[in-house]
N, C-alpha and C positions, 0 to 999 in steps of 0.2 A: 678763646675761639668762638666761635659763629656757634649756633645754637642747632642748627640744622643739623651739623657734623655729629652731634650728640652720642648719638645711636650709631656710626660709622668708627667714632674713635671706640668705643664700648666692645665690635664686635674685634677689630684690630689687635686689642691688648689679651681678650680671650683669646684669641688665633695664635700672636706675636708676643704674648709675656716672657718666652725665654725668645729672643729674635734669632735667626739667621745670620749669619758675620753681611749679607747683603740681600735684601726683601724690596722688590722692586714694587712701587707704591704707584697705580696704574689709572688715569678715571680720564673724560675732557678738562676740558679750561675751564673755568670760572667756579667747579668742584668746593675749590677753594684745600687744592692738595698742598700747597705751603702751610697752612693753618694746620691742616691734619697734623700733620708731620714733626712740628714742632710742637704742637700739646701730645702730641705722642713723648718725642723723647723730654718732656719734661719728669714724662712720669718713668720712662725708664732710667733716667738721671738722677732720682730724688730716691733719696738716702734712707729715707723710712716710710717708704709708700704705702699709700689703702690696699688694701684687700676685703673685696668682696666673695665672701667664702675663698675661696683658693685661687682668685683669680684676681689680674692687678687693676684695679677701680682708676685711682687720679694720685696723684702726685702732692703729699700732704704740704707745700704751702709754704715751711715751716724751717727747713735743713738751710743746711749755705749752698748745697747746689740745685733748692728750689729761691733762694734768694740770688743768686749768679743767673739765671736760666730768667729768671723776670725782669732781669736788667738786662737782661742782653751781649751777658758778658762772661757765660761760661766760657774757660779754657778749655776744656773736653768736649764741646762742639760746634761746628765748625759747619757755618751758611756755605755753598759753593755755588753760584748761580752764574751769570756773563753781566751782570749790573753790579756784585761786587769786587770784579776785577779791577785794575789799576791799570790807565791806557800809557803803554809805550809807546813814544815813536820814532821811526826808524827812520833813515834818510831818503829811503823809496817809496815811502809809504805819505799820503798828506793826512793833515788830522782828521776829515769826515770821513774816508776811510776807514781809519782806525777807527775811529769811535764808532763805527757801523758794525765792523767785525768782531771788536768788543761787546757791541750790547745784542747780541746772536751769537756768538759763541763762548762756550768753556775752553780756555785753551792749555795747551801743557804745561804754561808754567803755573796754572794754581796746580793744577794737578801734581807737582812734580816738588811743590813748597807742603802741597798736603802726605807724602811721604814723607818728605825729609821731618817736618814734625810730628810721625809718627813712629820714628827713633826714641824721641825723650819719652821718659815714662808717665803717666797722666796725673794732673793734678791732683782731682777725688781721689781715687784711687777704688774709683764702683767701674766707669765704662766711657769711654768712648762711641759719639758716631757724627758720621759726615753727611752731610742732604747733599746732594743735586738735585739741581731744580733749575731746568729740566734735564735730563739727564742724556737728551739727545741734542743736546748743545755741545756736547763734546764734541771735538773736532777729532778727525778722525788716530794725531799722535798721541791727541790729548785721552782716548778711547784706549788705545793701546797700554799704556802707561798704567791705568785704573785696572785693566783687564790681569795684568802683571801682580798689580797686590787682590784685588779678588780668585787669583789660582792661588795666593799661597796668605791665608791673610795674621794679621796680627793677633794676638789674643788681645778680646773686650775690646773691640774694634766693630762696632755695626753702623753701615753706605746702607743708605736708603737713600733710593734715585726715586724721583717722580715724575709720572710719565703722560703726556696725553700724547703722545705719537711711538709706543713701542719698538711699533716698527720699524724704527729709524736706528735703533741701537744695536752694534754689533750683536749678532744670534750667539757667538760667543760668552753674552755680557750677561747676555738675558736668561742664558745656560746657566747659570753662577750664583741666580739670584732667585729667591723664593719669591713669587708673586701674590700682590695683594691689589682685588678688584674696585676700583670704589665709585657705588652707580650710585645718581642719581633715586632711584624709586624708592629708599628706603626714607629721604631728606622730603618728600615733594609738601609734607602738608606747614611743615616748620620752614623750610622755605618761603612758600607762598605768605606764612607767617610775620620772617622777616622783612620782603620785599614791602608787605602792605607795612609796615612801620620804620620804613622808609622812608615811607613819603612815594611811594611806585606808582602811580598813572597806568594802569591796565597792568596790574601784578600776573594777572592770570597769561594775558599774552605772549609779556614780554617773557615768562619762564618756560612756555609753550617755543617759543622763537630760539630760544639758550637751549632747548632738549632738555629743560628738566635744570639746566646751570643755573643757579641765584644769581652768583658775581656775577654771570656771564651778562644776566640777566637785567641787574643794575647797569653795568654800563653802558648797556646796548639802549636801553630807555635815558639813561644822562646824557649820549653822544646825541640820541636823538631829538635831545631839548637844545645837548649847550649851541650843537651847529646846523640849528634851525631846519633838520633833515622835510619836514611835513611841507615845507616851504617851498625846499628847495626841488621834491620830487610832484607837486603839483608844478611846478614849471617843463619839468621834466616830463611829465605824462604831457603836455601841447606836440612837442616836436619840435618846436619851432627853437629857430638854430639866434638868434636875441635873447628870449629868454631862455634857453639851455646853458649861454654860454654864461650869464648875466648870475647865474647858480653858483658860480665859479670864483665870480669876482670875489679879489681882496684876501681871496685863502690863501692864508701863510704857510711857510714851509714844515711850522710841525705836525699842522694840523692835516697835513695833504693823507699817510696812511689813514686815518680814520677815517677822511674825503673819502677813499678811493673804498678801501673796504664797503664803505655803505650806497658807491654805486652799482658796486657788485652783487651784492644785495639786491640790490632797485634790477639790477640788470636779469641775473637768479630767479629773484619771480615774477618776469616780461617770458624767460623762460620755461619756467612753469605753465602759468595760463595758459602760450600757449600749446604747453601739451596739455591741458584741460586739468592739472593740478592744483589746489588753492595754493597762496600767495603766504609765505612765512611771512614777510616782516614789511608788508606794505597792503593794508588790509581795507586801510580809508579811505580811501577811493575805489572799491571793485571795475565798475564799469567801466570806469575812464582807463582802468588799467586794460584789462580786456580789450575796449577799443583797440588799446593802443598795440597791446599781445598780438593782433588779429592781422597787424599791420601788415607784418613780416613773419616768413617762412620761422621752421623752429632747427632748420640748419643754417639759419640766417642767426639767428639768436645768439645758438651756439657759437657760430665763426666771430661773431661781436664778444661775449664771453672770454674766450679765448686773447682777445686782445687785453683785457680788463686784467687777467689773472696773469698775461708778461708785466703790465703797470706793473703790478700788488708785489708783486717776486723783485722787482729792482728798484722797490719806494721806500728803501733803507740809503741807493745812491746820491749822493748830490745833484738832483737834477729841479730844475727851474718850478717851482710848481706852476705857475700858467701855463708852461708848452706842454708838462705832462698832463691838464685836467683839459684844455685846449683841443687838443690833437687828438682825446676821446671822446669831446663831446659832437667836433663840430663831424665826426667821423662815425659817431651815434645820428646825427639829424641827417646826415647824406644817406645814411641807412634806411631811411622812408623817400626816398626819389624814385628808390627800385624793386619790384620785389623779385627778392632771391625766390630760385627752384631748387 
């Protein structure tokens, strides 16, 4: 587990060393909720846990359960996410469509398989822990199937629901969970030190841009470099059609979503500057950003931002990358031909 999560784990163990059957662990993306949940589970599954006073402190690291957890092969620990599901292809759905759905949803088949597994006696006779990550990925049928289990929970079973968007969960599911909120406030010093250990340039700036989420900060910094965003944004700032279109040439389908997110961030910063608010992601050429932002009204920036958001929502669909990028970039350049009011 990452060092910046140490104090959060200590607090989680203090508050929930005898956990409720369902615990909703919520916090923004990039705070490391999956790593926190697995570390918490290791302590709860340990057969000889170490205590600090009367509070659970850590797993022993020596018992059979600890070895099984370390090898990610514990039969009483289940981790369910969209990525862990097998993709089955029906006659009415294309392979890309099915893969897209599987990448974003936890489907009812996974929950039914989970429920069936709970009818069998646990292997180590301690407890069972099921992690759902992210819980809001449960589709409607899967959520209702889970709700029935939470209403009549089996003995010695703990559900850990991880969520960056708890508002998307069924209210009836939330009402059956205890809540633990992961905040970035207590991890900033260690998060900054960790980013610097990762040789992330401008670690402070990226941590600020990610709202204090260190894993998100690292991802932003790495993408900024790997996608050549600084050079691309310099071209975007010109609003010249040929230069702007060139920034998307050769873009491959797997990189489309990341490119769209950076384009969204660029337009969002333009909107911020037009509102006389500091940009978050593109601070390296403030004067050029101000000059660009003032060429259109706040209304125009907001209108165009809605177009980008619409493309982001459909980014998983099998669209042609050049069609998506060229359309957006042409519309962007056309925006400066007349000033909207």
